[in-house]
N, C-alpha and C positions, 0 to 999 in steps of 0.2 A: 687701750684696745682700739683698733681700727675697724673699718667697716668690713675688710676682707677677712678679718679674724672672726668678726661676729658671724658673718654668713657660714663659716666653716662649723660653727657650734651646731649641735643638734637642737631642736626646737623645744624639746622638753627640759634641756639643762639650764640651770640659772647662769646669769651672766654677773658675776660678782663685781661689784664696785661700779655698775653703771647707773647712773641716776636718771630720774625721769627727764631733767633739763638736758642731759647728755643723749638720751632716747630722741627727744623732740628735735634736738640740734642737726641729728641726721636725716630727719624726715620732714622737710618744709610742707609737702603734700598733706601729711598728717596735721600739721599745724593749721593749715589752710582749711581743711575739712573740719576740725574741731572748733577753731576760733573766727575762721573767716579771714585771717590774716597770714601773709607767708612768713612773718617773723615776729615773735613776741618781743615788744619792746622792754627793755631793762627798766627795773623800778629805780625810781629817783630816791636818794638817801632819805630816810625819815618818814617816807610815804607808805602807807598801808595798801596791800594789794586790793584791787576792786574784787569782791567776791561774786560779782554778777557780770560774768564775762560770757556773753551769748552771741552766737552767729545766727543767721537765719535758719541755717540747717539745723542747729542745736534746738531753737525754738519749736520747729516742726516736729522733731524728735520726742519733745517733751509734753506735746498737745496731748489731750486725754483720747484714747481710742477705745471703741467698742469691741474691736476684734483685732487681732494680729496673727496671720498665719505663721505656722512653722515652715521653714524652708526645705524644699526637697532638692535633691542632687543625684546624679549619677555617679556611682562608686564602683569599684572592683573588689571582688573577693576571688583570691587566686587569680585565674585568667579570664574570668566572666563578669560581665556589666550588670548592673541591678539599679532599680531606683530606690532610693533611700530618702527616709524622712527624718531630718535632725530636729529631735523633740526635747527641747530643754526642760519640759515637765515630766518626762519619763525618768522613773528611778532605775529602769533596767533597759539593757539593750536587747532587742528582740529580733529574731529572724523567723519568717514563716516556714512551715514544714516543707512546702513546695520548693523553696530556694535551697534549703538545706539537702533534699533530696537529690536536686541537680547537682550539687556541688560533691555530693558522696564525701562528706566529711567524717571524721571520727567524733563520736558523741558519747557523753558520760550520761547514762540513763539511770542512775541511782539519784534521781532527783524528785522530790515529793513536794513540789511547789503548785499553789495555785497563784496565778497572777491576775490581779484585778485590773479593769480597764477603766477608762474615763466615764464609761456608760454603766458602771456598776455590775458588769458581768464579770465571771470568774472562769478562767481557763486553765486546765492543768498544763504545766510544762511538760513537754514530750521528753526533754533533757536539756544539758547545757553543753556548749562547745566552748571549751576553756581557752582557745588561742586563735580567735577569729583575726586573719590579716585582711584589713580593709583600707583601701586607697581612695582617698577623696582629695581631689585638686592637687595630685602629686605627693600627697603626705600620707604614708603608710603607718598605722598604728595597729597593735594587737590588743584584743580586749575579749571579754566574755560575753556570749550571746545566749540568751534562753530561746529553746525552739519552741514554737506554739503551732497547734494544728491549724486554728484559723486566725488569721492576721490580716487586717486591712492593707497592709503596706509589705513589700518584700522584705525590707530591713529598716527597723527603727533604731536610730543611733540616739542613745538617751544619755542622761548625765554622766555615767561611767566613761563613755566614748568621749564626750566633750572634756572631761577633766584630763583624760589621757593625752588628748590632741592638744 
């Protein structure tokens, strides 16, 4: 399979038969970022690989952190732009009631969920929207989003969104 064929595939479809070696061979910049070299040298016969391959960037990434902020981005729902928080610790995807009202989307109201937040508060879900089309960085994915009355962000993209994307 050549690069042109890979680029035509959808992002969520597996690429059968592509090894990590083949993937790295098409991206010298990725090798540079991970290992600090443009080309991974071949192993000599009978020599075990060194398990401690580090670049300066990798050492920086592995140092102990006291805090690490979740990234924010601008994304689109339908034809409107919103601020979005990408929260890898969130079990749900959430949308504020204000954003939901602005979009005038259909909602499933027969939801009786209490959503707990990181500060131990519980908020009743107003409803759930089952097919939210969100575009971030040119990639559009559809997911489920719970609508909450009071939310600190316009949209929180949690783990379900991450897995879909």
